[in-house]
VEXDREN-2710 file (C-alpha; in Angstrom, 1 decimal):
% VEXDREN-2710
k/r/px/py/pz
1/MET/0.2/-0.1/-0.1
2/LYS/0.9/3.7/-0.9
3/ILE/0.5/6.7/1.2
4/TRP/-0.2/9.6/-0.1
5/PRO/2.0/12.6/1.5
6/LEU/0.2/14.3/4.2
7/ARG/0.6/17.8/5.1
8/PHE/-0.2/18.6/9.0
9/ARG/-0.8/21.6/11.6
10/GLU/-1.6/21.4/15.5
11/LEU/-5.1/22.5/16.3
12/GLY/-4.3/22.3/19.8
13/PRO/-2.5/20.6/22.4
14/SER/-3.8/17.2/21.6
15/ARG/-5.1/17.3/17.9
16/VAL/-3.4/17.3/14.5
17/LEU/-4.8/18.3/11.5
18/PHE/-3.5/16.5/8.3
19/ALA/-4.4/16.8/5.0
20/ASP/-3.5/15.2/1.5
21/ASP/-2.5/17.1/-1.7
22/ALA/-6.6/16.6/-2.7
23/GLY/-8.0/18.0/0.0
24/GLY/-8.9/15.0/1.9
25/TYR/-7.9/15.8/5.4
26/PHE/-8.4/14.3/9.2
27/VAL/-7.6/14.9/12.9
28/SER/-5.3/12.5/15.0
29/ASP/-3.2/13.0/17.8
30/PRO/0.5/13.7/18.3
31/ALA/1.2/9.7/18.9
32/PHE/0.0/9.3/14.6
33/LEU/2.2/12.0/13.8
34/GLN/5.0/10.8/15.2
35/ARG/4.5/7.0/13.9
36/TYR/4.1/8.7/10.4
37/VAL/7.2/11.0/10.6
38/ASP/8.9/7.5/12.3
39/SER/7.5/5.5/8.9
40/ALA/6.1/3.1/11.8
41/LEU/2.3/3.5/11.2
42/SER/0.3/0.5/12.6
43/ASP/-2.1/-1.6/10.8
44/THR/-4.9/0.2/12.1
45/ASP/-3.5/3.2/10.8
46/ARG/-2.9/1.9/7.4
47/LYS/-6.5/0.6/7.1
48/PHE/-8.2/4.0/8.4
49/LEU/-5.8/6.2/5.5
50/TYR/-6.9/3.6/2.8
51/GLU/-10.5/3.8/3.9
52/HIS/-10.3/7.6/3.6
53/GLY/-8.6/7.9/0.3
54/HIS/-5.0/8.8/1.5
55/ALA/-3.6/5.7/0.5
56/PHE/-4.2/3.3/-2.5
57/ASN/-2.9/-0.1/-3.6
58/ARG/-2.1/0.4/-7.2
59/VAL/-2.2/3.0/-10.1
60/GLY/-5.6/2.9/-11.4
61/ASP/-7.4/1.0/-8.5
62/LEU/-10.6/3.1/-7.4
63/GLN/-8.9/4.9/-4.7
64/HIS/-5.9/5.8/-6.7
65/THR/-9.1/6.9/-9.6
66/SER/-10.6/8.7/-6.8
67/PHE/-7.6/10.6/-5.1
68/THR/-6.7/11.6/-8.9
69/TRP/-10.2/13.1/-9.8
70/ARG/-10.1/14.9/-6.6
71/TRP/-6.9/16.3/-6.9
72/THR/-7.9/17.4/-10.8
73/ALA/-11.1/19.1/-9.3
74/ARG/-9.2/21.2/-6.9
75/GLN/-7.7/22.9/-9.7
76/SER/-9.0/26.3/-11.6
77/ALA/-8.6/25.9/-15.3
78/ARG/-10.6/28.9/-16.8
79/GLU/-10.4/29.5/-20.8
80/LYS/-13.2/31.7/-21.6
81/ILE/-13.6/35.2/-20.3
82/ALA/-17.4/35.5/-19.1
83/TYR/-17.1/38.2/-16.4
84/VAL/-16.4/41.9/-17.6
85/ILE/-15.9/44.8/-14.8
86/LEU/-16.5/47.7/-16.4
87/VAL/-15.7/51.5/-15.3
88/PRO/-17.3/53.7/-17.5
89/THR/-16.4/56.8/-15.0
90/LEU/-13.9/57.4/-12.5
91/ARG/-16.0/60.2/-10.8
92/CYS/-17.8/60.0/-8.0
93/ASN/-20.5/61.8/-5.9
94/LEU/-18.9/60.6/-2.7
95/THR/-15.2/60.8/-0.9
96/CYS/-15.1/58.1/2.0
97/THR/-12.5/58.0/4.1
98/TYR/-11.5/54.4/3.2
99/CYS/-12.1/54.8/-0.8
100/GLN/-9.5/52.2/-2.2
101/VAL/-10.0/53.6/-5.8
102/SER/-8.1/56.9/-6.9
103/ARG/-11.6/58.3/-7.9
104/ALA/-12.1/61.7/-9.8
105/ALA/-14.6/64.5/-8.1
106/GLU/-18.3/64.4/-9.7
107/ASN/-17.5/67.4/-11.4
108/ALA/-14.1/66.4/-13.0
109/LYS/-13.6/66.1/-16.7
110/GLY/-11.5/63.8/-18.4
111/TYR/-12.6/60.6/-16.3
112/ASP/-15.3/59.2/-18.9
113/TRP/-15.3/56.7/-21.5
114/ASP/-15.2/58.9/-24.5
115/THR/-17.4/57.6/-27.3
116/ASP/-14.0/56.1/-28.7
117/THR/-13.3/53.9/-25.9
118/LEU/-17.4/53.0/-25.9
119/GLU/-16.8/51.4/-29.1
120/ALA/-13.7/49.8/-28.0
121/VAL/-15.1/48.4/-25.2
122/LEU/-18.0/47.2/-27.1
123/GLY/-15.9/45.4/-29.6
124/PHE/-13.9/43.9/-26.9
125/LEU/-17.4/42.4/-25.8
126/ASP/-17.9/41.2/-29.4
127/ARG/-14.4/39.7/-29.7
128/LEU/-15.1/37.2/-26.3
129/GLU/-15.5/33.3/-27.5
130/THR/-18.7/32.7/-24.7
131/ASP/-22.1/32.7/-25.4
132/GLU/-23.0/34.1/-21.9
133/ILE/-21.5/37.3/-20.3
134/LYS/-21.7/38.9/-16.6
135/VAL/-20.9/42.6/-16.4
136/GLU/-20.1/44.2/-13.4
137/PHE/-20.2/48.0/-13.3
138/GLN/-18.1/49.8/-11.4
139/GLY/-16.5/53.0/-10.5
140/GLY/-16.1/55.8/-9.2
141/GLU/-20.1/56.1/-8.7
142/PRO/-21.6/54.2/-12.4
143/LEU/-24.7/55.8/-12.1
144/LEU/-23.5/58.8/-12.7
145/ARG/-22.8/57.5/-16.3
146/SER/-26.5/55.4/-16.7
147/ASP/-26.5/56.5/-20.4
148/LEU/-22.7/54.3/-20.7
149/LEU/-24.3/51.6/-18.9
150/ARG/-27.4/51.4/-21.1
151/ARG/-25.4/51.3/-24.2
152/VAL/-23.3/48.1/-22.7
153/ARG/-26.6/46.5/-21.4
154/ASP/-28.2/46.9/-24.8
155/HIS/-25.3/45.6/-26.6
156/CYS/-24.9/42.4/-24.2
157/ARG/-28.5/41.6/-24.8
158/LYS/-28.1/41.5/-28.6
159/ARG/-24.6/39.9/-28.7
160/PHE/-25.0/37.4/-25.9
161/SER/-27.3/34.4/-25.8
162/ARG/-27.7/35.4/-21.7
163/SER/-26.0/38.3/-20.1
164/GLU/-26.4/39.3/-16.1
165/PHE/-25.8/43.0/-15.1
166/VAL/-24.5/44.1/-11.6
167/VAL/-24.1/47.7/-10.5
168/CYS/-21.8/48.8/-7.7
169/THR/-23.2/51.8/-6.2
170/ASN/-23.2/54.0/-3.2
171/LEU/-27.2/54.9/-3.8
172/GLN/-26.8/58.3/-3.5
173/ARG/-28.0/59.1/-7.0
174/LEU/-31.4/57.3/-7.6
175/GLY/-33.9/59.4/-9.5
176/PRO/-36.2/58.1/-12.2
177/ASP/-33.5/57.1/-14.6
178/GLU/-31.6/55.4/-12.3
179/ILE/-34.4/53.3/-10.6
180/GLY/-35.4/52.9/-14.1
181/PHE/-32.2/51.0/-15.0
182/LEU/-32.2/49.1/-11.9
183/ASP/-35.6/47.9/-12.4
184/ALA/-34.8/45.3/-15.1
185/VAL/-34.9/41.6/-13.9
186/ASP/-31.3/41.0/-15.4
187/THR/-30.1/43.6/-13.5
188/TYR/-28.5/43.7/-9.6
189/THR/-27.7/46.1/-7.5
190/SER/-24.6/45.8/-5.0
191/THR/-24.2/48.7/-2.6
192/SER/-22.3/49.4/0.3
193/LEU/-23.8/49.4/4.4
194/ASP/-21.2/49.8/7.2
195/GLY/-24.0/49.3/9.6
196/GLY/-26.0/51.9/11.7
197/LEU/-26.5/55.3/10.3
198/LEU/-23.7/57.2/12.8
199/HIS/-21.1/54.6/11.3
200/HIS/-21.5/54.8/7.7
201/GLU/-22.2/58.7/8.3
202/ARG/-18.6/58.9/9.7
203/TYR/-16.9/57.1/7.2
204/ARG/-19.2/57.2/3.8
205/THR/-21.2/60.6/4.0
206/ARG/-19.8/62.4/6.7
207/ASN/-23.0/64.4/6.0
208/ARG/-26.5/63.8/7.6
209/ALA/-28.5/64.7/4.9
210/LEU/-26.6/62.3/2.9
211/THR/-26.7/59.6/5.2
212/GLU/-30.4/59.9/5.5
213/GLU/-30.9/60.0/1.8
214/PHE/-28.8/56.8/1.5
215/PHE/-30.9/54.5/4.0
216/GLU/-33.9/56.2/2.3
217/ASN/-32.5/55.1/-1.2
218/LEU/-31.9/51.5/0.1
219/ASP/-35.4/51.1/1.2
220/THR/-36.5/52.1/-1.7
221/VAL/-34.1/49.8/-3.7
222/VAL/-34.8/46.7/-1.6
223/GLN/-38.7/47.2/-1.7
224/ARG/-38.7/47.4/-5.1
225/PHE/-36.4/44.4/-6.0
226/GLY/-35.9/42.4/-3.4
227/GLN/-33.3/39.8/-3.3
228/ARG/-31.7/41.3/-6.4
229/VAL/-30.1/43.8/-3.8
230/SER/-26.8/43.0/-2.0
231/ALA/-24.8/44.9/0.0
232/LEU/-21.3/44.7/2.1
233/PRO/-19.7/46.6/4.6
234/THR/-15.8/48.0/4.7
235/VAL/-14.4/47.5/8.0
236/ASP/-12.0/49.5/9.4
237/ILE/-10.3/47.8/12.5
238/ASP/-9.0/51.2/13.9
239/ASP/-12.5/51.9/14.4
240/PRO/-14.8/48.8/13.6
241/PRO/-18.6/48.8/14.0
242/GLU/-20.5/47.2/16.8
243/ILE/-21.0/43.8/15.9
244/GLU/-24.7/43.6/17.1
245/THR/-25.7/47.2/15.2
246/LEU/-24.0/46.1/12.1
247/VAL/-25.8/42.4/11.9
248/THR/-29.3/44.0/12.8
249/ALA/-28.8/46.4/10.1
250/PHE/-28.1/44.0/7.7
251/GLU/-31.2/41.9/8.9
252/SER/-33.4/44.9/9.0
253/TYR/-32.9/44.8/5.4
254/GLY/-33.3/41.2/4.8
255/PHE/-30.1/40.3/4.1
256/SER/-28.7/36.8/5.6
257/SER/-25.5/36.9/4.3
258/ILE/-22.5/39.5/5.3
259/TYR/-19.3/39.8/3.7
260/LEU/-16.6/41.4/6.2
261/ARG/-14.0/43.0/3.8
262/PRO/-11.1/44.7/5.9
263/VAL/-9.9/47.9/4.3
264/ASN/-7.9/47.3/1.3
265/TYR/-4.6/49.7/1.2
266/HIS/-5.1/50.9/-2.2
267/GLY/-5.9/54.1/-3.6
268/PHE/-7.1/56.7/-1.5
269/ALA/-7.4/54.3/1.5
270/ARG/-3.6/53.9/1.1
271/ARG/-2.6/57.6/1.1
272/ARG/-4.9/58.4/4.2
273/ARG/-3.3/55.4/6.4
274/ALA/0.0/54.7/6.8
275/GLN/1.0/50.8/6.7
276/ARG/0.8/49.0/9.6
277/ASP/0.4/45.4/11.0
278/ASP/-3.0/44.8/12.1
279/LEU/-3.3/41.4/11.3
280/SER/-3.9/40.3/14.7
281/ARG/-6.7/42.8/15.4
282/TRP/-8.7/41.8/12.6
283/ASN/-8.4/38.0/13.2
284/ALA/-9.6/38.6/16.6
285/PHE/-12.6/40.7/15.2
286/TYR/-13.4/38.0/13.0
287/ASP/-13.3/35.6/15.5
288/GLU/-15.7/37.3/17.7
289/PHE/-18.3/38.2/14.8
290/ILE/-18.6/34.4/13.8
291/ASP/-18.9/33.6/17.5
292/PHE/-21.6/36.4/17.3
293/LEU/-23.3/35.2/14.3
294/ILE/-23.4/31.3/15.8
295/ASP/-25.1/32.4/19.3
296/ARG/-27.2/34.5/17.6
297/ASN/-28.5/32.6/15.0
298/PHE/-28.9/29.4/17.8
299/GLN/-31.0/31.5/20.0
300/THR/-33.2/33.6/17.4
301/GLY/-33.8/31.0/14.6
302/HIS/-33.0/33.5/12.1
303/VAL/-29.8/32.5/10.6
304/MET/-27.2/34.5/9.2
305/GLU/-23.9/34.1/7.6
306/GLU/-20.4/35.6/7.0
307/PHE/-20.2/35.0/3.3
308/TYR/-16.2/34.5/3.3
309/LEU/-16.4/32.0/5.8
310/SER/-19.1/29.9/4.5
311/LEU/-17.4/30.1/1.0
312/CYS/-14.0/28.5/2.7
313/LEU/-16.1/26.2/4.3
314/ARG/-17.7/25.1/0.4
315/ARG/-13.8/25.5/-0.8
316/MET/-12.9/22.7/1.8
317/LEU/-15.4/20.6/1.7
318/GLN/-16.3/20.4/-2.4
319/PRO/-13.6/20.0/-4.6
320/GLY/-14.1/22.4/-7.7
321/HIS/-15.7/25.2/-5.8
322/ASP/-13.4/27.5/-6.6
323/GLY/-16.1/30.9/-8.3
324/HIS/-13.8/33.3/-5.8
325/VAL/-10.6/34.6/-7.4
326/ASP/-8.7/34.7/-4.1
327/LEU/-9.2/30.9/-3.5
328/ARG/-8.6/29.4/-6.6
329/ASN/-5.2/27.6/-7.7
330/PRO/-4.0/28.7/-10.0
331/SER/-5.3/32.2/-10.5
332/LEU/-4.6/32.6/-14.0
333/PRO/-4.7/36.4/-15.0
334/ALA/-7.5/37.0/-17.4
335/SER/-8.3/33.4/-17.9
336/ASP/-12.3/34.1/-17.2
337/TYR/-12.7/37.3/-16.1
338/VAL/-11.0/41.0/-16.8
339/LEU/-11.3/44.6/-15.8
340/ILE/-11.8/47.4/-18.2
341/ASP/-11.0/51.1/-17.0
342/PHE/-12.4/54.5/-17.9
343/ASP/-9.5/54.9/-20.2
344/GLY/-10.1/51.4/-22.0
345/ARG/-6.6/49.9/-20.1
346/LEU/-7.3/46.3/-19.3
347/TYR/-6.7/44.6/-15.6
348/PRO/-6.6/41.3/-14.3
349/SER/-8.2/42.3/-11.1
350/ASP/-9.9/45.5/-9.7
351/GLU/-6.9/45.5/-7.2
352/ALA/-4.2/45.6/-9.9
353/ARG/-6.1/48.6/-10.9
354/MET/-5.8/50.5/-8.1
355/LEU/-2.0/49.9/-7.6
356/SER/-1.5/51.3/-11.1
357/ARG/-3.9/54.3/-10.9
358/ILE/-1.4/55.6/-7.8
359/GLY/1.5/55.0/-9.7
360/GLN/3.0/52.2/-7.6
361/ILE/3.7/49.7/-10.4
362/ASP/1.9/49.5/-14.2
363/LEU/-0.4/46.1/-13.7
364/SER/-2.4/46.6/-16.9
365/ILE/-2.2/43.9/-19.3
366/GLY/-3.7/45.4/-22.7
367/THR/-6.3/47.9/-23.6
368/ALA/-9.7/47.4/-25.4
369/HIS/-8.7/48.7/-28.7
370/ASP/-5.9/46.3/-28.7
371/GLY/-6.7/43.3/-26.9
372/ILE/-4.9/41.1/-24.1
373/ASP/-1.1/41.7/-24.4
374/GLN/-0.6/38.1/-23.5
375/GLU/3.0/38.7/-23.0
376/ALA/2.0/40.8/-19.6
377/ILE/0.1/37.6/-19.2
378/ALA/3.0/35.2/-18.8
379/ALA/5.0/37.4/-16.7
380/ARG/2.0/36.9/-13.9
381/VAL/2.0/33.6/-14.3
382/PRO/4.6/32.3/-11.8
383/SER/2.7/34.0/-8.9
384/ALA/-0.6/32.2/-9.6
385/PHE/0.2/28.9/-8.3
386/ASN/0.6/27.8/-4.5
387/ASN/1.4/24.4/-5.4
388/PHE/4.9/24.8/-5.4
389/ASP/5.5/27.7/-3.1
390/PRO/8.3/26.7/-0.9
391/ASP/6.0/27.5/2.3
392/CYS/2.4/26.4/0.8
393/ILE/3.4/23.1/0.2
394/HIS/3.7/22.2/4.0
395/CYS/0.6/23.5/4.8
396/PRO/-2.4/21.2/4.9
397/TYR/-4.9/24.1/3.7
398/GLN/-2.8/24.5/0.6
399/PRO/-5.3/22.6/-1.2
400/PHE/-8.6/24.9/-0.5
401/CYS/-6.7/28.2/-0.6
402/GLY/-5.3/30.6/-3.6
403/THR/-2.8/33.3/-3.7
404/ASP/-2.6/37.2/-3.8
405/PRO/0.0/38.6/-5.6
406/ILE/-1.5/41.8/-5.9
407/ASP/-2.2/42.3/-2.2
408/ASP/1.5/41.5/-1.5
409/VAL/3.1/44.0/-4.1
410/SER/0.6/46.5/-2.7
411/ARG/2.0/45.9/0.9
412/TYR/5.5/44.6/0.8
413/ARG/6.6/45.8/-3.2
414/ARG/7.5/42.1/-4.1
415/VAL/5.8/38.5/-4.1
416/ASP/8.8/36.5/-3.1
417/ILE/8.7/37.1/0.6
418/PRO/8.2/34.2/3.2
419/ARG/4.3/33.2/2.3
420/GLN/3.7/32.9/6.2
421/ASP/4.9/36.8/6.7
422/THR/2.5/38.1/4.3
423/TRP/-1.4/39.4/5.5
424/PHE/-3.3/37.3/2.8
425/CYS/-1.3/34.0/4.3
426/GLY/-1.8/35.1/8.1
427/ARG/-5.8/35.7/6.9
428/GLN/-6.3/32.7/5.1
429/LEU/-4.9/30.9/8.1
430/ALA/-7.0/32.4/10.8
431/VAL/-10.3/31.6/8.6
432/PHE/-9.5/27.9/7.7
433/ASP/-8.4/27.2/11.6
434/LYS/-11.9/28.6/12.5
435/ALA/-13.6/26.7/9.9
436/MET/-11.7/23.4/11.0
437/SER/-12.6/24.0/14.8
438/LEU/-16.1/24.8/13.6
439/ILE/-16.6/21.3/11.5
440/TYR/-14.6/19.3/14.7
441/SER/-16.9/21.0/16.8
442/SER/-19.6/19.2/19.0
443/ASP/-21.4/21.9/20.4
444/GLU/-25.1/22.1/19.1
445/ARG/-25.1/25.6/18.7
446/VAL/-22.2/25.5/15.7
447/LEU/-23.8/22.2/14.4
448/TYR/-27.3/24.6/14.1
449/SER/-25.5/27.3/11.9
450/LEU/-23.2/24.7/9.9
451/ARG/-26.0/22.9/9.2
452/LYS/-28.1/25.8/7.9
453/TRP/-24.8/27.5/6.0
454/ALA/-24.5/24.1/4.1
455/GLY/-28.2/23.5/3.5
456/LEU/-28.0/19.8/5.2
457/ALA/-30.7/18.2/7.6
458/THR/-28.0/16.9/10.0
459/TRP/-24.2/17.4/10.1
460/PRO/-22.8/13.9/9.0
461/ASN/-19.7/12.5/11.3
462/SER/-17.8/12.3/7.7
463/LEU/-17.5/15.8/7.4
464/ALA/-15.2/15.4/10.4
465/PRO/-13.2/12.2/10.2
466/GLU/-10.6/11.8/13.1
467/HIS/-8.8/8.7/13.9
468/HIS/-6.7/7.5/17.1
469/ASP/-5.2/3.9/17.7
470/THR/-5.1/3.6/21.1
471/SER/-3.3/0.2/20.9
472/ALA/-0.3/1.3/18.8
473/HIS/2.6/2.6/20.8
474/THR/5.7/4.5/19.5
475/SER/9.0/3.8/20.5
END
C-alpha cells in the first residue's frame, strides 16, 4: 500500500490536522504524527488511511482514481472570459475616508469613457468566445453615467444568449433614470452598508442629509427589487462597527449574508493610512464576529452567515468550488474575467487597477482597442500558483487556498517574501483554522449554523473524520 504525502498542523495541544494534496483531511493525535514521521504506522493506521482515500494499492485502482479526480477538481482551469468588470467613469459623488480607488471629483473632466473608448469596449465584448456574460459596473459611481451603462447592456442583450448585470453603487443618486435602469430583471444592485446610521455617516457620507438620503434610497431598492439587492460593509479595524448593530442593520433589510471586508490599502485609503500590522486585530474581530453569529443564529432561529467563512467551508468540503478568485489555484490572470478601466486599459483585477492608478506599478494587461497583451499575462503566471511555493507545500490548507500577489505587491512591493509573513496568508490561516474548529465541534449551537449554512438536515460525522489507534505504541 502506498500513502499519499500528508501535511499537518496543530489545532490544539492534543489535536493535529492532516491533509493530502487533494484536500482530504482528518484529525488525529501527536502519537499518530510521530508514527507517521517515523514510518512506523500501525495496521489500524494504514486501514484508516486507505478507507479514507489517503492511500492506494496500485495505480488505476479505485482509491488512486478517486484521489486523482479530487486533485484535478481542485485545480482551477478557466479558459474563456465570461465576466467583465467595467469602469465607465472614475468620478464619484462621495469622498469615503477609506476609498480604495483613486476616484475623481464628481465634476472633474476627462474621467469618463469617450465615444472612441465606448466603441472599443463594445468591440472587445464582441470578440469574447462565450455565449453568456456577466458584467459588473464599478467606478467611481457608475450611475453618474447610466447612459453608458444602457449602451453596454443593450449591446450585450443582443450579442449574448444570456447576460447578467451588477451595478456597484453608493445609492446617493437615485432618480427616475437610475431606478429605471436598476428595475430590469437581469440587473442587480450591490451597495455598501457599514452598519447603523452613525457609523455609515462617519466613514461614507460625513453628512447627515446624505446619510438619510442613502438609507431612504436603500429602502426604496430593497422594497422594489428584493433579492436583486445586496450589500456589504468595509471594516476599518481601527474603528470597527459594534457587531450587533452591524448584524441588526443587515437583517433589517432582509439580508442573510454579510461579507466582512477589511480596508484594502489602495488608492485614497492607502494615502490616508500608513502601513501597519493590523492582522492580529482583524483576526480577533473576525473570530468574535463568527462566534456572535453562531450564538445569535441558535437563539433567534434567524440564520445569518458570514459570506467568506461560508465560501471557505464550501471550498474545503467540495472539490471544484472555486468561484472566488482569491481561493483559486491556479489563479491565472484574465482566464475568465478582466477589468476595463475608464481609459480603456485592461487589468487582471480591480486591485491591480488600484495599484496602477496610484503609480506604484503598472499592472495593466492591454487595452480595449488592442486586446489582451499575452506577454504581460505570461509575466504574471508564476505567481498564480501555490502548488510549488516553498511554504505552501507544507500547509494542510494549500488545496483549499489561493494566492494574492497583488496584495503582496501593495504591502511589501514584492511577491517572493516568505508566505507565512504575508497578510494574506495570516488571514487565510485564521479563517481556515476557525472553519476546522467549527467542523470538529460537538457544540449544538455550532452545528445548527453549520447545517443551515450548508443546507443540510444533519451534520454527518463523515465531514469530521478523526483517527486514533489507542493500541499503537511509539517507541
